[in-house]
FITOR-629576 format. One line per 8 residues: number of its first residue (from 0); their letters; for each residue x, y, z negated of N, C-alpha, C. Coordinates in steps of 0.02 Angstrom, whole numbers, m for minus. Atoms other than C-alpha are relative to their C-alpha. Layout:
% FITOR-629576
NUM	a	X Y Z X Y Z X Y Z ~ ...
This chain:
% FITOR-629576
0	mkeiycks	m4 m72 10 985 m3037 3836 60 29 37 ~ m55 m34 m33 1092 m2915 3933 21 59 m43 ~ m26 m55 38 1205 m2793 3842 47 40 43 ~ m40 m44 m41 1295 m2645 3914 74 m17 m3 ~ m71 9 10 1463 m2701 3846 25 m70 19 ~ m21 68 m14 1468 m2882 3909 58 m1 49 ~ m54 m1 m49 1580 m2839 4057 65 22 m32 ~ m60 m23 33 1702 m2746 3947 30 m55 m43
8	krwctnll	m25 53 42 1713 m2893 3828 36 m53 42 ~ m30 50 m44 1751 m3012 3972 67 25 26 ~ m62 m30 m23 1884 m2892 4034 55 m6 m53 ~ m48 6 54 1968 m2892 3865 22 m73 m11 ~ m19 71 5 1963 m3083 3861 52 m17 52 ~ m49 12 m52 2057 m3085 4026 68 30 m18 ~ m63 m30 22 2187 m2966 3954 35 m44 m52 ~ m29 44 51 2212 m3083 3807 32 m61 32
16	flftrskw	m27 57 m36 2240 m3227 3928 67 18 31 ~ m62 m22 m31 2373 m3127 4021 55 9 m53 ~ m48 m12 54 2456 m3082 3857 33 m66 m21 ~ m27 64 22 2477 m3265 3810 42 m32 54 ~ m37 31 m55 2548 m3309 3983 64 39 17 ~ m58 m40 m19 2671 m3168 4003 19 47 m58 ~ m19 m40 58 2768 m3094 3858 9 73 19 ~ m14 m69 m20 2826 m2939 3954 m64 36 21
24	lgllllpl	62 m31 m20 2658 m2907 4033 m44 13 m61 ~ 39 m9 61 2578 m2932 3864 23 61 m40 ~ m25 m57 37 2692 m2804 3784 m21 65 32 ~ 21 m60 m35 2648 m2678 3918 m75 15 m11 ~ 73 m9 4 2461 m2708 3900 m26 1 m71 ~ 24 5 69 2454 m2726 3711 m34 64 m24 ~ 35 m61 23 2414 m2541 3675 m68 8 31 ~ 65 m5 m34 2277 m2543 3805 m50 m50 m28
32	llfsflvi	43 52 28 2209 m2705 3734 m28 21 m67 ~ 22 m21 66 2202 m2637 3557 m51 57 5 ~ 47 m56 m10 2119 m2477 3617 m67 m24 24 ~ 63 26 m27 1989 m2575 3713 m41 m33 m54 ~ 36 33 54 1944 m2682 3563 m29 51 m48 ~ 23 m52 47 1931 m2526 3455 m62 35 27 ~ 57 m34 m31 1813 m2440 3578 m61 m44 m1 ~ 57 46 m2 1704 m2595 3596 m28 m9 m69
40	sqsanaqt	23 10 68 1697 m2620 3409 m43 59 m23 ~ 38 m58 21 1640 m2442 3380 m66 6 38 ~ 60 m8 m41 1514 m2444 3522 m52 m52 m16 ~ 47 54 12 1438 m2612 3480 m32 6 m68 ~ 28 m11 66 1407 m2556 3301 m14 74 m8 ~ 11 m72 m4 1336 m2385 3336 m48 27 m52 ~ 46 m24 50 1222 m2376 3186 32 54 m43 ~ m23 m57 39 1235 m2223 3075 m23 m6 m72
48	isdgpgil	21 0 71 1233 m2209 2885 m53 53 m9 ~ 57 m45 8 1069 m2129 2836 14 53 m53 ~ 2 m49 54 1045 m1971 2736 m46 m26 m54 ~ 50 18 51 945 m1977 2578 32 m33 m60 ~ 72 m14 3 863 m2006 2465 m14 75 1 ~ 17 m70 m2 768 m1844 2473 m74 13 m5 ~ 70 m22 m1 606 m1746 2461 m11 35 66 ~ 9 m23 m69 545 m1717 2638 m72 20 11
56	anfgvdgd	68 m26 m7 393 m1606 2667 m42 m20 m60 ~ 31 15 65 350 m1635 2483 m21 m74 m6 ~ 11 72 6 351 m1825 2507 66 m32 m20 ~ m60 30 26 475 m1930 2410 23 m62 37 ~ m33 59 m27 589 m2046 2506 54 m18 m51 ~ m41 8 60 665 m2111 2345 3 m71 m26 ~ m5 70 22 649 m2300 2336 m54 m22 m48 ~ 57 22 40 482 m2309 2247 m65 22 34
64	vgagfqhr	63 m15 m33 296 m2291 2287 m44 47 m40 ~ 42 m39 45 232 m2182 2143 8 75 8 ~ m2 m73 m4 186 m1998 2162 25 29 m66 ~ m25 m33 60 281 m1887 2040 55 m38 m35 ~ m54 38 31 407 m2022 1997 57 m6 51 ~ m57 1 m46 576 m1995 2080 51 m50 m26 ~ m47 52 19 673 m2156 2065 71 21 16 ~ m66 m23 m21 819 m2080 2159 m7 68 33
72	gpqdlnvd	1 m65 m33 865 m1909 2225 m24 56 m45 ~ 22 m57 40 801 m1738 2169 m61 m18 m43 ~ 55 15 45 682 m1744 2021 m53 54 3 ~ 56 m46 m4 511 m1665 2043 m63 m40 m14 ~ 61 37 19 350 m1722 1959 m58 13 46 ~ 57 m20 m41 241 m1641 2091 7 m21 74 ~ m13 24 m68 300 m1738 2244 m50 m55 18 ~ 45 53 m25 180 m1843 2349 39 m64 14
80	dwfyypds	m31 64 m16 213 m2027 2379 m56 m47 23 ~ 47 48 m28 124 m2187 2434 m62 m9 m43 ~ 57 12 45 13 m2210 2279 3 48 m59 ~ 5 m40 61 m48 m2109 2131 m25 m45 m56 ~ 20 41 57 m58 m2193 1962 m40 43 m50 ~ 44 m41 43 m200 m2133 1847 33 27 m62 ~ m32 m23 62 m86 m2118 1696 58 49 14 ~ m54 m46 m18 34 m2005 1791 m20 72 m17
88	sssgegvm	12 m71 12 52 m1823 1741 19 42 60 ~ m22 m35 m60 104 m1778 1918 m57 37 34 ~ 46 m35 m43 19 m1650 2027 6 m23 72 ~ m8 28 m67 79 m1747 2178 m56 m48 16 ~ 54 43 m22 m40 m1853 2280 26 m66 27 ~ m13 64 m32 m43 m2033 2333 m32 0 69 ~ 25 m2 m69 m63 m2052 2521 m54 m53 10 ~ 46 56 m14 m152 m2220 2519 m65 8 m38
96	wldtnpwt	67 m4 30 m338 m2220 2486 m11 m57 m48 ~ 17 52 48 m390 m2315 2330 m66 19 m33 ~ 67 m14 27 m577 m2316 2292 m3 m22 m73 ~ 8 17 71 m617 m2312 2106 m63 m40 m14 ~ 60 41 9 m779 m2407 2135 21 m69 m24 ~ m20 66 27 m766 m2566 2028 m8 m56 50 ~ 9 54 m48 m834 m2673 2169 57 m1 50 ~ m55 m4 m48 m701 m2611 2290 65 m25 m30
104	isyilglv	m61 23 34 m562 m2639 2164 m2 m75 m8 ~ 7 72 8 m628 m2813 2129 11 m36 66 ~ m9 30 m66 m632 m2849 2316 74 m4 19 ~ m71 m1 m16 m451 m2796 2339 38 m50 m43 ~ m34 48 44 m395 m2896 2187 m15 m72 21 ~ 17 66 m25 m487 m3045 2259 43 m20 60 ~ m44 13 m57 m388 m3029 2421 71 m15 m23 ~ m67 12 26 m227 m3018 2322 5 m69 m32
112	esrsafel	0 65 34 m273 m3170 2217 m2 m58 50 ~ 5 53 m51 m316 m3272 2372 58 1 49 ~ m60 m5 m43 m150 m3222 2452 m19 18 72 ~ 23 m19 m66 m242 m3143 2599 35 64 23 ~ m25 m62 m28 m177 m3008 2715 m58 51 3 ~ 51 m52 m6 m270 m2841 2713 33 66 18 ~ m24 m65 m24 m255 m2661 2770 m41 55 m33 ~ 33 m60 26 m295 m2492 2693 25 61 39
120	rqkypkgs	m18 m61 m36 m294 m2319 2771 10 57 m49 ~ m10 m58 43 m245 m2148 2703 m67 26 m26 ~ 62 m19 34 m371 m2068 2587 m35 60 32 ~ 31 m57 m34 m400 m1911 2691 m11 m15 74 ~ 11 11 m72 m471 m1904 2868 63 17 40 ~ m59 m13 m43 m340 m1910 3005 m1 71 26 ~ m8 m67 m27 m275 m1739 3053 m24 56 m45 ~ 24 m53 45 m348 m1646 2903 59 32 m36
128	ehlaangk	m53 m38 33 m244 m1512 2816 m14 6 m74 ~ 8 m1 72 m211 m1510 2629 58 36 m33 ~ m49 m39 37 m122 m1395 2509 36 m45 m49 ~ m39 42 46 19 m1482 2416 19 40 m62 ~ m18 m31 63 84 m1446 2242 56 51 7 ~ m54 m48 m11 231 m1350 2315 m25 65 32 ~ 29 m61 m27 111 m1219 2385 m2 1 76 ~ 2 3 m73 130 m1273 2567 m55 m47 24
136	tyewldgv	53 41 m30 m1 m1348 2681 29 m49 49 ~ m24 52 m45 27 m1511 2772 m59 m34 35 ~ 50 36 m38 m70 m1600 2906 11 m75 m9 ~ m4 72 10 m105 m1782 2861 m24 m33 64 ~ 18 25 m67 m101 m1859 3034 m25 m72 m1 ~ 22 70 4 m115 m2044 2991 40 m36 m53 ~ m35 40 50 m69 m2170 2859 m31 m69 m7 ~ 24 69 5 m82 m2358 2835 42 m39 m50
144	ygrdhhta	m33 50 42 m40 m2490 2705 m22 m69 23 ~ 18 69 m19 m33 m2675 2751 32 m50 m47 ~ m27 58 35 m13 m2831 2645 3 m56 51 ~ m10 49 m53 60 m2963 2759 m12 m71 m25 ~ 0 71 16 37 m3151 2765 70 m19 m23 ~ m65 19 26 178 m3246 2681 8 m76 m1 ~ m17 70 7 264 m3413 2662 21 m14 m72 ~ m20 22 67 281 m3503 2495 m34 m66 m16
152	ggtkdstv	30 65 17 256 m3683 2437 m33 m31 61 ~ 36 29 m56 122 m3758 2548 m32 51 45 ~ 30 m54 m40 70 m3589 2618 44 17 59 ~ m37 m19 m59 121 m3547 2795 m21 70 21 ~ 13 m68 m25 136 m3371 2864 m29 m6 70 ~ 34 5 m64 15 m3351 3009 22 54 50 ~ m25 m52 m46 109 m3202 3085 76 0 m2 ~ m73 4 m5 288 m3257 3119 19 m14 72
160	yvgtkdkn	m27 19 m65 398 m3282 3271 20 m73 m4 ~ m12 73 3 398 m3469 3305 51 m22 52 ~ m52 17 m47 522 m3464 3450 68 15 m29 ~ m68 m12 24 710 m3454 3433 36 53 42 ~ m33 m48 m45 745 m3325 3569 m37 65 6 ~ 38 m62 m4 621 m3185 3536 43 58 m24 ~ m44 m56 15 714 m3019 3539 m39 66 8 ~ 32 m66 m3 671 m2835 3520 m10 26 70
168	sdnpntwn	3 m30 m67 706 m2793 3701 m42 m40 50 ~ 41 41 m45 595 m2930 3775 m70 30 8 ~ 70 m18 m10 421 m2903 3844 m41 m28 m58 ~ 39 26 57 305 m2915 3691 m49 m55 19 ~ 48 51 m21 184 m3020 3793 32 m69 6 ~ m36 65 m4 318 m3157 3800 22 m25 m68 ~ m20 22 66 350 m3165 3613 m38 m63 m21 ~ 31 61 26 316 m3336 3535 m19 11 m73
176	vgtgdtpq	23 m16 67 211 m3298 3383 m54 m49 m22 ~ 50 46 25 102 m3404 3270 11 m13 m74 ~ m5 19 70 101 m3496 3103 63 m41 m12 ~ m61 37 15 261 m3558 3022 33 25 m63 ~ m39 m21 58 394 m3537 2889 47 56 20 ~ m52 m50 m11 515 m3393 2871 39 9 m64 ~ m40 m9 62 660 m3365 2749 m27 58 m41 ~ 28 m52 42 611 m3261 2600 33 68 10
184	kndlvdvm	m32 m65 m12 738 m3127 2644 m30 35 61 ~ 33 m28 m59 640 m3103 2807 m76 3 m6 ~ 72 6 8 465 m3129 2737 m29 66 m26 ~ 30 m65 19 372 m2962 2736 m58 m10 m48 ~ 55 1 48 252 m2927 2593 m42 64 7 ~ 34 m64 m4 206 m2741 2589 32 42 55 ~ m25 m46 m50 221 m2622 2736 m42 63 m1 ~ 35 m64 2 174 m2438 2749 25 46 55
192	gylrretd	m19 m51 m48 174 m2298 2876 m41 63 m11 ~ 34 m64 13 129 m2114 2864 30 54 45 ~ m20 m56 m42 135 m1961 2978 m24 65 m31 ~ 16 m65 30 141 m1785 2908 34 55 39 ~ m30 m58 m34 168 m1617 2992 m4 61 m45 ~ 0 m65 34 219 m1454 2912 m39 50 42 ~ 40 m49 m38 96 m1318 2961 29 70 m4 ~ m30 m67 7 198 m1168 2900 59 7 48
200	idqndqhq	m56 m16 m44 316 m1088 3026 52 38 m41 ~ m51 m32 41 482 m1039 2948 19 68 27 ~ m17 m69 m17 564 m869 2956 33 7 68 ~ m30 m1 m66 655 m915 3116 m49 m21 54 ~ 53 17 m48 489 m958 3199 13 m69 32 ~ m14 66 m25 544 m1138 3217 m64 m42 2 ~ 57 45 m6 423 m1275 3269 m11 m37 m66 ~ 16 37 61 333 m1358 3124 26 m72 6
208	hlwaygaa	m31 66 m3 424 m1519 3082 m52 m56 m8 ~ 40 60 5 341 m1686 3109 42 m54 m32 ~ m36 52 36 393 m1823 2988 m38 m66 6 ~ 28 68 0 364 m2010 3005 34 m38 m57 ~ m26 38 57 383 m2114 2847 m19 m73 8 ~ 14 71 m1 394 m2301 2833 29 m34 m61 ~ m24 37 58 418 m2429 2695 m16 m74 10 ~ 11 72 m5 432 m2617 2679 33 m35 m59
216	strsadgt	m30 43 50 464 m2750 2549 m1 m72 26 ~ m2 71 m16 512 m2933 2569 1 m40 m65 ~ 1 41 61 503 m3080 2449 68 m5 m32 ~ m67 7 25 691 m3084 2431 27 66 m26 ~ m32 m60 25 797 m2962 2334 76 m11 m3 ~ m72 14 m1 971 m3020 2383 41 58 28 ~ m35 m58 m24 1013 m2848 2450 15 m1 73 ~ m9 3 m72 1010 m2900 2632 m68 7 33
224	shvdfeff	65 m12 m32 871 m2831 2740 11 29 69 ~ m3 m25 m69 847 m2802 2926 m71 10 25 ~ 70 m16 m14 683 m2714 2964 m4 48 58 ~ 14 m45 m56 617 m2634 3123 m70 29 m8 ~ 65 m33 m6 476 m2507 3133 m8 18 73 ~ 8 m11 m71 417 m2515 3313 m66 36 14 ~ 58 m41 m15 296 m2382 3377 m16 m7 75 ~ 23 7 m69 203 m2431 3535 m46 59 17
232	rekitfen	39 m58 m19 131 m2283 3628 m73 m18 15 ~ 67 22 m14 m20 m2383 3685 m22 m52 m52 ~ 27 49 48 m132 m2501 3588 27 m69 15 ~ m23 69 m6 m59 m2673 3558 m39 m42 m50 ~ 42 43 42 m160 m2817 3486 33 m67 m10 ~ m23 68 14 m125 m2987 3410 m63 m42 m14 ~ 59 42 6 m263 m3115 3436 16 m70 25 ~ m7 70 m20 m267 m3305 3445 72 m19 13
240	gmysstgd	m70 19 m5 m80 m3318 3420 37 31 57 ~ m34 m31 m57 m34 m3201 3562 m1 76 m8 ~ m2 m72 m6 22 m3021 3581 m30 20 67 ~ 26 m28 m61 m68 m2916 3709 16 75 0 ~ m21 m69 m4 13 m2752 3760 m27 32 64 ~ 27 m35 m59 m62 m2623 3876 53 42 34 ~ m53 m38 m31 107 m2547 3919 15 m25 70 ~ m12 18 m69 144 m2545 4106 73 m13 17
248	deghtgwh	m72 5 m13 334 m2548 4090 29 m59 m38 ~ m24 62 31 377 m2730 4050 m29 m9 m70 ~ 33 9 64 250 m2737 3910 6 59 m46 ~ m10 m61 39 303 m2567 3844 m25 60 40 ~ 9 m64 m34 270 m2386 3885 68 35 2 ~ m66 m29 m6 429 m2309 3952 0 76 m4 ~ m12 m72 m5 497 m2134 3930 23 15 71 ~ m19 m21 m67 508 m2048 4098 15 75 m1
256	fatdgept	m26 m69 3 593 m1883 4137 2 32 69 ~ m10 m39 m62 598 m1746 4267 75 4 13 ~ m71 m3 m18 762 m1710 4354 42 41 m48 ~ m37 m40 49 808 m1585 4218 m1 m31 m70 ~ 2 34 65 774 m1710 4077 m63 11 m39 ~ 63 m12 35 605 m1641 4025 m44 m63 3 ~ 42 61 m2 492 m1788 3973 m64 11 40 ~ 63 1 m36 352 m1821 4095 m47 m52 m29
264	qrgdiivs	40 50 36 292 m1970 3992 40 m22 m61 ~ m31 22 62 330 m2014 3812 m17 m73 m12 ~ 9 72 5 354 m2197 3775 12 m28 m69 ~ m7 37 62 390 m2327 3641 65 19 m36 ~ m56 m18 43 509 m2298 3495 10 m57 m50 ~ m13 49 52 595 m2418 3375 53 28 m47 ~ m48 m21 52 684 m2376 3211 21 m62 m37 ~ m27 59 34 797 m2512 3141 37 22 m63
272	idlnsgge	m33 m14 64 853 m2510 2959 34 m63 m24 ~ m39 58 23 989 m2626 2894 33 15 m66 ~ m31 m4 67 1042 m2653 2715 39 m65 m10 ~ m43 59 5 1187 m2772 2686 29 m10 m69 ~ m36 23 61 1244 m2865 2530 m7 47 m59 ~ 12 m40 59 1165 m2756 2399 23 72 5 ~ m20 m69 m8 1225 m2592 2472 m58 48 m11 ~ 52 m50 13 1131 m2433 2431 m2 54 54
280	hplysvrv	m1 m49 m54 1165 m2343 2594 m19 m35 65 ~ 23 35 m61 1058 m2415 2734 28 32 63 ~ m19 m22 m67 1115 m2402 2914 m63 5 42 ~ 59 m6 m42 994 m2347 3047 19 7 74 ~ m7 m10 m72 973 m2347 3235 m69 18 27 ~ 62 m21 m31 837 m2254 3332 7 m9 75 ~ m4 14 m72 799 m2310 3510 m66 16 34 ~ 59 m11 m40 678 m2270 3649 1 m46 60
288	wmpvdava	7 43 m59 613 m2377 3793 3 43 62 ~ m10 m43 m58 677 m2300 3954 34 m39 56 ~ m33 34 m56 740 m2349 4128 75 m3 m10 ~ m72 8 7 917 m2416 4128 38 51 41 ~ m36 m45 m44 967 m2307 4274 m5 73 m22 ~ 5 m69 25 917 m2151 4175 52 14 m55 ~ m47 m9 56 1049 m2180 4039 63 37 21 ~ m62 m31 m23 1205 m2134 4138 m12 74 19
296	gfnnltnr	6 m71 m15 1226 m1945 4144 m57 35 m35 ~ 59 m30 32 1073 m1915 4034 19 61 m42 ~ m19 m54 46 1168 m1804 3911 21 64 37 ~ m16 m60 m39 1208 m1682 4052 m62 38 22 ~ 62 m32 m23 1025 m1641 4085 m20 56 m48 ~ 11 m61 40 976 m1468 4024 m57 m6 m49 ~ 60 1 42 803 m1503 3954 m14 m68 m31 ~ 9 66 32 832 m1677 3883 m23 10 m73
304	pfdvtgvy	24 m8 68 741 m1702 3716 48 m25 m53 ~ m47 31 47 883 m1802 3636 62 m20 39 ~ m60 28 m31 1056 m1873 3670 m3 m76 m3 ~ m8 72 3 1090 m2055 3712 72 m15 m21 ~ m67 18 23 1239 m2142 3630 38 m42 50 ~ m30 45 m48 1272 m2256 3778 m11 m73 m16 ~ 15 69 20 1219 m2412 3682 m72 m15 20 ~ 69 20 m17 1068 m2502 3754 m2 m75 10
312	nqgldvsv	12 72 m9 993 m2676 3769 m60 m10 44 ~ 54 19 m45 886 m2751 3906 m28 m67 m21 ~ 30 65 11 771 m2900 3905 27 m51 49 ~ m19 51 m49 774 m3031 4042 42 31 56 ~ m44 m24 m53 890 m3020 4192 m35 45 50 ~ 37 m40 m48 752 m2944 4297 m21 67 m29 ~ 21 m61 34 728 m2803 4172 32 62 30 ~ m27 m65 m23 747 m2625 4234 m8 52 m55
320	ycyaeilp	7 m44 58 706 m2549 4063 44 m26 m56 ~ m42 19 56 802 m2550 3902 m20 40 m62 ~ 4 m40 61 798 m2495 3721 66 36 m8 ~ m60 m40 2 926 m2354 3724 4 37 m66 ~ m9 m34 64 997 m2286 3562 8 75 11 ~ m1 m73 m7 975 m2099 3536 22 33 m65 ~ m14 m44 57 1031 m1960 3420 m27 69 17 ~ 19 m69 m16 972 m1780 3403 55 35 41
328	rtdktyey	m48 m35 m43 1055 m1663 3527 55 33 m42 ~ m56 m26 38 1227 m1614 3467 10 75 9 ~ m8 m72 m12 1211 m1438 3539 m53 41 m35 ~ 52 m36 36 1068 m1392 3423 9 m9 m75 ~ m3 5 73 1055 m1358 3237 m69 m14 m27 ~ 64 22 29 919 m1424 3122 m4 21 m72 ~ 11 m23 68 843 m1361 2963 9 m56 m51 ~ m6 57 45 841 m1536 2888 47 m51 32
336	gwlyaavd	m36 56 m28 936 m1697 2911 m43 m38 49 ~ 33 37 m54 886 m1828 3039 m41 m58 m26 ~ 35 59 26 841 m1988 2949 24 m14 m71 ~ m14 13 70 831 m2021 2763 m23 m71 m17 ~ 19 68 21 826 m2194 2683 21 m11 m72 ~ m15 15 70 823 m2260 2506 m25 m70 m17 ~ 20 65 26 813 m2428 2417 m7 5 m75 ~ 7 1 73 761 m2470 2240 60 m36 m30
344	stdvpaap	m59 29 31 916 m2502 2136 m14 m28 m70 ~ 24 30 63 819 m2545 1976 m73 m18 8 ~ 71 16 m3 645 m2611 1938 m41 64 5 ~ 45 m57 m7 512 m2488 1997 m70 m27 12 ~ 69 24 m10 320 m2503 1998 m15 m11 74 ~ 22 15 m67 246 m2582 2153 m68 32 12 ~ 68 m23 m13 74 m2550 2229 m43 m15 m61 ~ 42 12 59 m69 m2543 2101 m19 m73 m10
352	wgtlegpq	17 71 5 m108 m2727 2139 62 m45 m2 ~ m61 39 5 74 m2780 2125 29 m20 67 ~ m32 25 m60 184 m2869 2250 15 m74 m9 ~ m19 71 3 253 m3044 2285 76 m4 2 ~ m73 5 5 428 m3101 2243 22 m71 m13 ~ m32 63 15 538 m3255 2245 m23 m59 42 ~ 14 59 m41 532 m3431 2319 m73 m21 1 ~ 70 20 4 353 m3462 2260 m47 58 9
360	adtagnfi	42 m60 m11 290 m3287 2301 m40 16 m62 ~ 33 m16 63 251 m3250 2119 m24 73 1 ~ 26 m69 6 143 m3097 2084 39 38 m52 ~ m39 m41 46 242 m2958 2003 m24 72 3 ~ 22 m69 3 200 m2782 1947 53 49 25 ~ m55 m43 m21 371 m2712 1995 37 m28 60 ~ m51 20 m47 488 m2716 2141 65 m8 m39 ~ m64 9 31 652 m2788 2081 54 31 44
368	pyqfteig	m51 m36 m39 817 m2710 2139 11 m28 70 ~ m13 13 m71 842 m2705 2328 m56 m38 35 ~ 57 33 m32 671 m2776 2366 m39 48 45 ~ 42 m50 m33 596 m2613 2432 44 51 36 ~ m37 m49 m40 661 m2498 2570 m50 49 31 ~ 42 m49 m34 586 m2336 2636 42 50 38 ~ m35 m47 m44 631 m2208 2768 m43 61 13 ~ 34 m60 m24 586 m2033 2825 37 24 62
376	vnmtafgl	m32 m18 m64 621 m1987 3007 m24 69 21 ~ 16 m67 m26 629 m1807 3066 m12 m6 75 ~ 18 12 m70 536 m1836 3229 15 61 43 ~ m14 m61 m37 560 m1654 3279 74 5 18 ~ m72 m3 m13 749 m1659 3261 21 m51 52 ~ m18 53 m47 757 m1823 3358 m28 12 70 ~ 29 m12 m65 661 m1746 3503 m59 m45 15 ~ 55 48 m9 518 m1869 3476 m67 30 m19
384	dgagtnnd	60 m35 22 391 m1740 3420 m46 13 60 ~ 47 m22 m51 237 m1692 3515 m50 m53 19 ~ 53 46 m22 72 m1770 3564 m5 4 75 ~ 1 m5 m73 123 m1766 3746 18 70 22 ~ m18 m65 m29 156 m1620 3861 m44 55 m28 ~ 35 m58 28 109 m1453 3782 m42 m18 m61 ~ 36 22 60 52 m1546 3624 m73 m13 14 ~ 68 18 m17 m105 m1609 3709 m29 m44 m55
392	pctnilgs	26 37 57 m214 m1668 3562 m32 m66 20 ~ 32 62 m22 m291 m1806 3668 52 m51 23 ~ m53 48 m15 m122 m1891 3696 27 m27 m65 ~ m22 32 62 m55 m2013 3568 64 32 m28 ~ m61 m19 34 71 m1951 3440 46 m60 m1 ~ m36 63 m3 128 m2131 3423 m44 m52 33 ~ 45 49 m32 m2 m2269 3450 m14 m59 m45 ~ 7 60 42 21 m2438 3365 66 m13 m36
400	lvvktrss	m59 16 40 142 m2491 3228 5 m74 m12 ~ m16 69 18 222 m2662 3211 65 1 m40 ~ m60 4 42 345 m2695 3069 27 m71 6 ~ m30 65 m14 468 m2837 3102 64 m9 m41 ~ m65 15 30 617 m2923 3022 42 m40 50 ~ m47 36 m42 773 m2991 3108 45 m44 m44 ~ m43 47 37 894 m3129 3060 66 31 m20 ~ m63 m32 16 1045 m3012 3057 m3 74 21
408	geftaelk	m2 m71 m15 1100 m2832 3083 6 16 74 ~ m3 m14 m72 1122 m2852 3271 m70 15 27 ~ 65 m18 m29 983 m2768 3369 m28 m58 41 ~ 21 57 m42 977 m2923 3479 m10 m63 m41 ~ 9 60 41 960 m3042 3331 m71 m27 6 ~ 64 34 m5 817 m3166 3325 m51 32 m46 ~ 54 m28 40 652 m3095 3265 m30 m55 m44 ~ 23 50 48 579 m3181 3111 m74 9 m20
416	dfagpyif	67 m11 26 421 m3105 3035 m26 67 26 ~ 29 m65 m20 300 m2965 3081 m64 13 m39 ~ 63 m23 30 158 m2866 3004 m33 49 49 ~ 36 m43 m47 25 m2781 3108 m25 m42 59 ~ m6 m72 m13 m10 m2717 3236 m53 41 m39 ~ 45 m47 32 m88 m2567 3149 m8 61 46 ~ 10 m63 m35 m168 m2420 3239 34 54 m41 ~ m40 m48 38 m51 m2279 3193 19 58 46
424	gystevll	m14 m58 m41 m44 m2104 3264 m32 m4 69 ~ 35 7 m64 m167 m2150 3400 m36 65 16 ~ 31 m62 m24 m263 m2018 3499 m54 24 m47 ~ 49 m32 43 m378 m1897 3410 m69 m29 11 ~ 68 25 m4 m549 m1966 3370 m47 57 20 ~ 48 m50 m24 m687 m1872 3461 m70 m23 m15 ~ 69 15 17 m865 m1868 3395 m45 42 46 ~ 47 m34 m44 m1005 m1825 3516 m69 1 m32
432	aagdirtc	68 m6 27 m1173 m1760 3456 m47 18 58 ~ 47 m12 m56 m1317 m1770 3582 m61 38 m25 ~ 60 m38 17 m1454 m1640 3574 m56 m14 50 ~ 56 9 m46 m1621 m1628 3663 20 24 70 ~ m14 m17 m69 m1607 m1623 3852 m66 7 37 ~ 61 m10 m38 m1747 m1549 3957 17 m5 75 ~ m11 8 m72 m1763 m1593 4140 m52 40 38 ~ 47 m36 m43 m1845 m1502 4283 m61 m42 17
440	vspeat	56 44 m19 m1953 m1653 4320 m50 m6 m56 ~ 45 8 57 m2023 m1674 4146 25 42 m59 ~ m24 m44 53 m2000 m1528 4027 m7 m29 m70 ~ 9 29 66 m2063 m1633 3882 50 m55 m16 ~ m45 56 11 m1932 m1768 3905 60 21 m41 ~ m60 m13 40 m1787 m1781 3784 51 m54 15
């Protein structure tokens, strides 16, 4: 892996060598040395403490999955969430579709009992608009729940990284994936994704905000979690132990820009969430896949959609693309915060069919403390909004979702487990209805 700061680190190592060889030279260079280490330390750990918990577009990012139950943050019984429980008195809705047909419920419970992976979609059609309990209308763009394969006892997880050098910035087609073991702190169990847009324009005639929500649980609850939500602009598949990506830019789709910074192509996005040692304030980093040579001077471009922090990571030495860390433009104001995150600090109900927890992946009805993490990303504030130029409805909002875990908080840390890929925010479905067609040759033909 190549990192932007490797040359600076080597330079500081040389300074340290000079310091040990020459007392006077060392005394002269000591302030510069300390300053350099300070800058590198701050730059190499550029993650930001997240906002939250909160109620965002009437959806609770509060460390639980139940509609109307606010585990953390503002209390409101009418807030939407991932699931609705029949005994709830809430007017909020559950995003995930759950058929009440006894056969369907039995089928899902059978999958849970057999420890199988499965997938569910949101209960409303993609892109449909629905009035929420707060009196506002929201567009339900897409939603997915996934139960991942897992490791426990004699069971092996069939969707893990089996290599020791697979990194976020590498070409996905080179990842070594297959069946194997993974530590329980990295073993994904439940993953979720949801896209919602506000349809009401505020009094300042601001663009309707687009929100992306994500959630994940692992078997471990030791308070340490490193989860990535990676959004591929194009469809990515996993078959026969191999990833297959249709991205033309080193296995990804890159962000490309005009000379003034206006996006000419929207590319892949990754959101990293890190929770360390039982802390309740997750750190986050948002990155986009873009050419390395576009990073320098990017923040001077007039029509840039976001700012870059200067932190980026490339893949192999031949790589000309990188995952560059971004923040919302500092010269603009936003109605909401940027990224909200919350963890469960006490036992909270899991999905209606429960979850898995502990060394033997025991079935449990609740998430135990620090087992579950969720986020809400203000895609509009981050400059990531839009289904392409001029909001073309036939261009992907996102594309495919892969949820991954890493061995540590470093973005370049070894990848461990993954769930997906899931179609998520892909292009609008188009239905064609064919009517009778008459021809000049045979008027009776259809």
